[in-house]
C-alpha positions as CSV (number, residue, x, y, z in Angstrom):
1,M,-104.0,-237.5,54.7
2,G,-100.1,-236.7,54.9
3,A,-100.6,-233.0,53.0
4,K,-103.7,-232.3,54.8
5,L,-101.6,-232.7,58.1
6,G,-99.1,-230.8,57.2
7,C,-101.4,-227.3,56.1
8,N,-102.9,-228.2,59.6
9,L,-99.5,-227.8,60.9
10,L,-99.0,-224.7,59.3
11,V,-102.1,-223.1,60.2
12,G,-101.5,-223.7,63.3
13,L,-97.7,-222.2,63.7
14,C,-98.8,-219.2,62.1
15,S,-101.5,-218.6,64.4
16,M,-99.1,-219.1,67.7
17,L,-96.5,-216.9,65.5
18,A,-99.6,-214.1,65.2
19,L,-100.3,-215.0,68.7
20,G,-96.9,-214.1,70.2
21,I,-97.1,-217.6,71.9
22,L,-93.8,-218.5,69.3
23,Y,-91.0,-216.8,67.8
24,Y,-89.4,-217.1,65.1
25,A,-85.3,-216.7,64.2
26,P,-83.0,-218.1,61.4
27,G,-82.9,-221.9,61.8
28,R,-85.7,-222.3,64.8
29,I,-89.0,-221.7,66.3
30,T,-89.0,-221.4,69.9
31,L,-92.1,-222.2,71.9
32,Q,-92.6,-219.0,74.7
33,G,-91.4,-220.5,78.2
34,R,-89.7,-223.5,76.3
35,G,-86.9,-225.2,74.0
36,H,-86.6,-224.5,70.2
37,I,-87.7,-226.7,67.5
38,S,-85.0,-226.4,64.8
39,L,-85.6,-226.2,61.1
40,Y,-82.4,-228.0,60.3
41,D,-80.9,-231.1,60.9
42,K,-77.2,-231.5,62.6
43,Q,-75.5,-230.8,59.5
44,G,-77.7,-227.8,59.1
45,F,-79.9,-229.3,56.1
46,I,-83.4,-228.3,55.9
47,L,-85.3,-230.9,57.9
48,Q,-88.5,-230.6,55.2
49,L,-86.8,-231.7,51.8
50,D,-89.0,-231.9,48.6
51,S,-87.5,-230.9,45.0
52,K,-90.0,-228.6,44.5
53,L,-88.9,-225.1,43.9
54,P,-88.3,-222.3,46.3
55,L,-90.4,-219.4,45.7
56,E,-87.8,-217.1,45.7
57,L,-86.3,-219.5,42.7
58,I,-89.6,-219.8,41.0
59,Y,-89.5,-217.0,38.8
60,E,-86.0,-217.5,37.9
61,Y,-86.2,-220.9,36.7
62,N,-89.9,-221.8,35.7
63,N,-89.9,-220.0,32.6
64,S,-86.3,-221.3,31.4
65,R,-87.1,-223.6,28.1
66,E,-87.2,-227.4,28.7
67,G,-84.0,-228.9,28.2
68,S,-81.8,-225.9,28.4
69,C,-79.2,-225.4,31.0
70,K,-80.3,-223.5,33.6
71,P,-77.2,-221.0,34.9
72,G,-76.6,-221.6,38.5
73,F,-79.6,-224.1,39.2
74,A,-77.7,-226.5,41.6
75,A,-75.6,-224.1,44.0
76,A,-79.8,-222.3,44.3
77,K,-80.6,-225.5,45.0
78,M,-78.1,-226.6,47.8
79,T,-78.3,-223.2,49.2
80,A,-82.0,-223.9,49.5
81,I,-81.7,-226.6,51.4
82,Y,-78.2,-226.2,52.8
83,P,-77.7,-222.1,53.7
84,K,-74.2,-223.0,54.4
85,F,-73.6,-223.6,51.1
86,S,-70.9,-221.4,49.9
87,K,-70.1,-221.7,45.9
88,P,-66.5,-219.9,44.9
89,V,-64.0,-222.8,45.4
90,P,-61.1,-223.6,42.9
91,I,-61.8,-227.1,41.9
92,F,-58.0,-228.1,41.2
93,L,-54.6,-227.0,42.9
94,D,-52.4,-223.7,41.4
95,P,-49.6,-222.1,42.4
96,N,-51.9,-220.0,44.1
97,Y,-53.1,-222.7,46.6
98,K,-51.5,-221.5,49.6
99,K,-54.0,-218.6,49.4
100,F,-56.8,-220.6,49.9
101,S,-56.9,-221.1,53.8
102,K,-59.3,-224.0,54.2
103,I,-56.7,-226.4,53.2
104,G,-53.7,-224.9,54.9
105,E,-54.2,-226.2,58.3
106,Y,-54.8,-230.0,57.4
107,L,-52.8,-232.8,56.4
108,L,-53.8,-235.2,53.5
109,P,-56.4,-235.9,52.9
110,F,-58.1,-232.9,53.8
111,G,-55.5,-230.2,53.3
112,I,-52.3,-229.3,51.6
113,K,-50.3,-229.3,55.2
114,S,-46.4,-230.5,54.9
115,Q,-47.0,-230.7,50.7
116,G,-45.9,-227.4,49.8
117,K,-42.3,-228.5,48.5
118,I,-43.7,-230.9,46.4
119,L,-46.6,-229.4,44.7
120,D,-45.0,-226.7,44.1
121,T,-42.3,-229.0,42.1
122,V,-45.4,-230.8,40.2
123,L,-47.9,-227.6,39.5
124,S,-44.7,-225.9,38.1
125,S,-44.5,-228.5,35.3
126,T,-48.1,-229.5,34.9
127,K,-48.9,-225.8,33.9
128,S,-52.6,-226.1,33.5
129,Y,-55.1,-225.7,36.2
130,G,-58.6,-225.3,34.9
131,L,-61.0,-227.5,32.4
132,G,-60.1,-226.1,29.5
133,E,-60.5,-223.4,27.8
134,E,-63.5,-224.6,25.9
135,L,-65.6,-225.7,28.7
136,E,-64.7,-222.6,30.6
137,S,-66.1,-220.3,28.0
138,L,-69.5,-221.8,28.9
139,S,-71.9,-219.6,30.5
140,C,-73.8,-222.8,31.7
141,K,-72.6,-226.0,32.2
142,T,-74.3,-229.6,32.6
143,C,-72.2,-232.6,34.6
144,I,-72.8,-235.7,35.4
145,I,-70.5,-238.3,37.8
146,V,-70.8,-242.0,36.3
147,G,-70.4,-244.6,39.1
148,N,-69.4,-247.7,38.7
149,G,-72.9,-249.7,40.2
150,G,-73.9,-252.4,38.8
151,I,-77.4,-251.3,38.5
152,L,-75.6,-249.4,35.1
153,S,-75.8,-252.6,33.5
154,N,-78.6,-252.9,30.9
155,K,-80.2,-249.7,31.1
156,S,-78.8,-248.1,27.5
157,L,-78.0,-244.7,29.2
158,G,-75.0,-244.1,27.5
159,H,-76.2,-241.4,24.9
160,R,-78.1,-239.5,27.2
161,I,-74.5,-239.2,29.6
162,D,-72.7,-238.1,26.0
163,Q,-74.9,-235.1,26.1
164,Y,-73.6,-233.6,28.9
165,D,-70.8,-230.9,28.8
166,V,-68.5,-232.5,31.8
167,V,-68.5,-236.5,32.2
168,V,-67.2,-237.6,35.1
169,R,-65.4,-240.8,35.3
170,L,-64.1,-242.7,38.6
171,N,-61.2,-245.1,39.1
172,A,-60.2,-247.4,36.7
173,A,-64.3,-248.1,35.5
174,P,-63.9,-249.0,31.6
175,V,-65.7,-247.5,28.4
176,K,-64.7,-249.5,26.0
177,G,-67.4,-252.4,25.1
178,F,-69.7,-250.7,27.5
179,E,-70.2,-247.9,25.8
180,K,-74.1,-248.4,25.4
181,D,-74.4,-248.6,28.6
182,V,-72.1,-245.9,30.3
183,G,-71.3,-243.4,27.0
184,S,-68.1,-242.9,25.2
185,K,-66.9,-239.0,26.4
186,T,-64.8,-238.7,29.4
187,T,-64.1,-235.2,30.2
188,M,-61.9,-236.4,33.3
189,R,-61.6,-239.3,35.3
190,I,-61.1,-238.7,39.3
191,T,-58.6,-241.3,40.7
192,Y,-55.8,-242.2,43.4
193,P,-52.6,-244.5,43.1
194,E,-54.4,-247.7,43.7
195,G,-57.2,-246.9,42.1
196,A,-55.6,-245.9,38.3
197,I,-56.0,-248.2,35.3
198,Q,-53.0,-250.0,34.9
199,K,-53.2,-251.1,31.4
200,I,-52.1,-248.1,28.9
201,E,-54.4,-249.2,26.3
202,R,-57.5,-248.7,28.6
203,Y,-57.0,-244.8,28.6
204,E,-59.1,-242.9,26.5
205,A,-57.6,-240.9,23.7
206,H,-58.5,-237.2,25.6
207,S,-59.3,-236.9,29.2
208,L,-57.9,-235.0,32.3
209,F,-56.1,-237.3,34.7
210,V,-57.2,-235.9,38.2
211,L,-55.3,-237.2,41.4
212,S,-57.5,-237.2,44.5
213,A,-54.7,-237.8,47.3
214,F,-55.1,-239.0,50.2
215,K,-51.7,-239.8,51.8
216,S,-48.2,-238.4,50.8
217,V,-47.1,-241.2,49.0
218,D,-50.2,-240.2,46.3
219,L,-48.2,-237.0,45.5
220,K,-44.7,-238.8,45.4
221,W,-46.6,-241.0,43.2
222,L,-48.1,-238.2,40.8
223,Q,-44.8,-236.2,40.5
224,Q,-42.9,-239.7,39.0
225,V,-45.8,-239.7,36.4
226,V,-45.2,-236.0,35.5
227,F,-41.8,-236.5,35.3
228,N,-42.0,-239.3,33.5
229,Q,-40.6,-241.7,35.8
230,T,-41.6,-245.4,36.7
231,P,-42.4,-245.5,40.2
232,S,-39.4,-246.9,42.7
233,S,-41.3,-248.5,45.2
234,S,-44.8,-250.1,46.4
235,E,-44.0,-248.9,49.5
236,G,-47.3,-247.2,51.3
237,F,-50.0,-248.2,48.7
238,W,-52.3,-251.2,49.6
239,K,-52.5,-252.6,46.6
240,S,-50.0,-252.2,43.3
241,V,-50.6,-249.4,41.3
242,A,-49.9,-247.9,37.5
243,L,-46.5,-247.4,36.4
244,K,-47.1,-245.2,33.8
245,V,-50.0,-242.8,33.0
246,P,-50.2,-242.0,29.2
247,R,-51.1,-238.4,29.7
248,E,-48.9,-235.1,28.9
249,P,-48.2,-233.0,32.3
250,A,-50.9,-230.1,30.6
251,D,-53.8,-233.2,31.2
252,I,-52.8,-233.7,34.6
253,R,-54.8,-232.2,37.6
254,I,-54.6,-232.2,41.0
255,L,-58.3,-232.0,42.8
256,N,-58.8,-229.6,45.7
257,P,-58.9,-231.2,49.0
258,Y,-61.0,-229.1,50.4
259,F,-63.9,-231.5,48.6
260,I,-62.9,-234.0,50.7
261,Q,-62.8,-232.1,53.8
262,E,-66.4,-230.7,53.2
263,A,-68.1,-233.6,52.4
264,S,-66.5,-235.6,55.4
265,F,-66.8,-232.9,58.2
266,N,-69.7,-230.4,56.8
267,L,-71.8,-232.4,54.8
268,I,-72.0,-235.5,55.9
269,G,-70.9,-235.4,59.2
270,L,-68.3,-238.0,59.8
271,P,-66.1,-238.3,62.7
272,Y,-63.8,-235.3,63.1
273,K,-60.6,-237.4,64.3
274,N,-58.5,-234.3,65.0
275,G,-58.7,-233.6,61.2
276,Q,-56.9,-236.6,60.5
277,M,-57.8,-239.5,58.3
278,G,-59.4,-242.7,60.2
279,R,-61.4,-245.0,60.7
280,G,-64.6,-244.2,58.9
281,N,-63.9,-240.8,58.1
282,I,-63.3,-240.8,54.4
283,P,-65.9,-240.3,51.7
284,T,-66.2,-242.5,48.7
285,L,-64.3,-240.9,45.5
286,G,-67.9,-240.8,44.2
287,T,-69.2,-238.4,46.7
288,V,-66.3,-236.4,46.9
289,A,-66.9,-236.0,43.1
290,I,-70.5,-234.6,43.5
291,T,-69.6,-232.4,46.0
292,M,-66.7,-231.0,43.6
293,A,-69.6,-231.0,41.0
294,L,-71.9,-228.5,42.9
295,H,-69.1,-225.7,42.9
296,I,-68.2,-226.1,39.5
297,C,-71.6,-227.3,37.3
298,D,-74.7,-225.1,36.8
299,E,-76.8,-229.3,36.6
300,V,-75.6,-232.4,38.1
301,A,-76.9,-235.5,37.6
302,V,-75.5,-238.9,38.6
303,V,-75.3,-242.6,37.3
304,G,-74.3,-245.9,38.8
305,F,-74.8,-244.9,42.8
306,G,-76.2,-246.6,44.9
307,Y,-75.3,-250.4,46.9
308,N,-78.9,-252.4,47.1
309,L,-77.2,-255.3,49.9
310,S,-81.1,-256.5,50.2
311,T,-80.0,-258.0,46.4
312,P,-76.7,-260.0,47.2
313,H,-76.6,-261.6,43.7
314,A,-76.9,-258.6,41.5
315,P,-73.9,-257.4,39.9
316,L,-71.7,-255.0,42.2
317,H,-70.3,-253.3,39.3
318,Y,-71.2,-252.6,35.8
319,Y,-68.2,-254.6,34.3
320,E,-67.2,-257.3,36.2
321,K,-69.3,-260.6,37.5
322,I,-68.3,-259.9,41.3
323,M,-71.4,-260.1,43.4
324,M,-73.0,-257.4,45.7
325,S,-72.1,-260.1,48.6
326,A,-68.6,-258.8,48.4
327,I,-69.1,-255.6,49.9
328,K,-67.7,-256.0,53.5
329,K,-67.2,-253.4,56.2
330,S,-65.4,-250.6,55.2
331,W,-62.6,-249.1,57.8
332,T,-62.4,-245.5,56.2
333,H,-66.1,-245.1,54.9
334,N,-69.5,-244.7,56.4
335,I,-71.8,-245.9,53.5
336,A,-75.1,-245.6,55.5
337,K,-74.1,-242.0,56.8
338,E,-73.1,-241.1,53.1
339,K,-76.1,-242.2,51.7
340,E,-78.4,-240.1,53.9
341,F,-76.3,-237.2,52.6
342,L,-76.9,-238.5,48.9
343,V,-80.4,-239.0,49.9
344,K,-81.0,-235.6,50.8
345,L,-79.7,-233.9,47.7
346,V,-82.0,-236.3,45.6
347,K,-85.0,-235.7,47.5
348,G,-84.0,-231.4,47.8
349,G,-84.0,-231.9,43.8
350,V,-80.1,-230.7,43.8
351,I,-79.3,-233.5,41.4
352,Q,-80.7,-236.1,39.4
353,D,-80.3,-239.6,39.7
354,W,-80.9,-241.1,36.6
355,T,-80.4,-244.6,38.0
356,N,-82.6,-244.1,40.6
357,G,-80.1,-246.7,43.1
358,I,-79.6,-243.7,45.8
359,C,-82.8,-243.8,47.4
360,G,-85.1,-245.7,45.0
361,A,-88.8,-245.1,45.5
362,K,-88.3,-243.3,48.9
363,C,-87.4,-239.9,46.3
């Protein structure tokens, strides 16, 4: 019934276009003598989402060998559903960060305004600013973002996760003891001071430590970590922070704050608040990581995403016994708006959700 209605609507629109009753311009259809019917939502995403390949991409990807990495696929699909998407963005800050104008006028966490001195000090010591020679030499990269949701439990996805070129983990979510469900490979762990692993023995042997800075004290903490100094004060943090990170400076990175800016203002549509952090305008770290992956990865998958509040006794995280009912309304995040964005990515075939927690049967 729905397909028949869609076909009839399309035929009707084409007939009206042919008769000159309807006019088309990029992004809108205008009825003669009346207003326009937009093809896109407020953020710029196409309204009619599906995971089918657009005609222009069928020739390029339909004949790809099954299981092989498809170069540029995620960016092509993202552009198909969100034409404003622009891929070339530095993943980590490097000494040339001042040339990237999109972050220069914003304070943390959306930019680097007023942080030049400390950034220069830290970056001059880390001296490494990429994913590493081996990964950067790949002509096609598959990436998976491992969320911390309880939905990961008992799925036995560990082996599948480890097959990806880039495995991204978040905050202090443990690996040891949970390998069957979450895998054992970690390419990078994105965190902030309050979310970082505090027990040294729980760190993986090899991975990049990536700071996502939300406030100026976060960068001061990172500076102390890089120079192997014990943080002198807990002032400015909302909970205890790691006192030491067992990583050499060459294994430490600073995530480009543009990904927070892009996710918040452009993709999700959270309140602008004069470009400053405020109530309900900070995306979760998981969504920031997905936004990053769309810029650096050819194919993107996620696991462990999605909170089902209708199951209050389900585990909130895969590694602890806290229940879903523990979720309180967040001051900084807007989970409902964020979910709308993630559903668009799944429905549009931009990302694959292996635990099916983002939109469930709706996709």
